[in-house]
N, C-alpha and C positions, 0 to 999 in steps of 0.2 A: 504494500500500500504506500502511496506517496504521502508526503507531508500534508498536501492539500486535502487528500482523501481522509487522513487521520483527523484533521482539524474540524471539518464540517460537521460530523456527527457530535463531536464534543461541544461545538458552538450551539447546536440545536438543543442538546441536553442542558447546557448551562442556561439557555434562555427559558427552557421549560422549568428548571429549578427556580429561577428568579421569579417567574410568573406565579408558580405555586406558593412561594414564600410571601409574595405580595398579597395573594388571595388569603393566605392563612392570617396575615396581619390584619387584613380588612375584616375577616370573620371574627377575630379576637376583639377588634374595636367595636364591631357590631354588637357582640354579646355584652360588652361593657356598657355601651350606649343604650342598649335595650333596657337595662336596669335603671337608667337615669334620664334618657332622652325622650322627647315628645314625638319624634319621627321614626321610631323603631320599625314600624310597618313598612314605610317607604324605603328605608335603608335595607331592610330584610329583602324586599322585592328587588332592589338594585343588586344586592349581593347574589341573589339567586340568578338574576339575569347575567351577571358577570361569570358565575360558575358555568352556566350553559354555554356562554361564549368561550370560556376556557376549554370546555370539553370539545367544542367545535374546532377551536384552534389546534388543540392537541391532535385531533383526527387529521387535520390538514397537514400538520407537521409530520405525522407518521406517513401519510401518503407521499409527501414531498421527499422524505427520507428514503422511502422504498423506491420511488422513481429515480432518485439520484443514484442509489445503489445499482439499480438496473442499468442506467446509462453508463456508469463507471465500468460495470462488468462487460458491456458491449464494446466499449473502447479498448479494454484490456484484450478481449478476444480478437478484435480487429488488428491491434498492434502486434499480437503474438502470431497472427495468421499471416 
């Protein structure tokens, strides 16, 4: 595997991890605010929407990663042939 091929999946994984950490922090803040805030329902709905979007983006990242892997495999085959 080349250096570029090594870095791309790692970059995607780091982006996923950062996104999940941000959602976790938001969820924690929501629970704290739910005990003290007046807009808990609206915030909860927003968090749920963000979680749905997160799931959608994860699926897109998986698809993109699989397609990239396939393209790299094709290039390797052509270069070897």
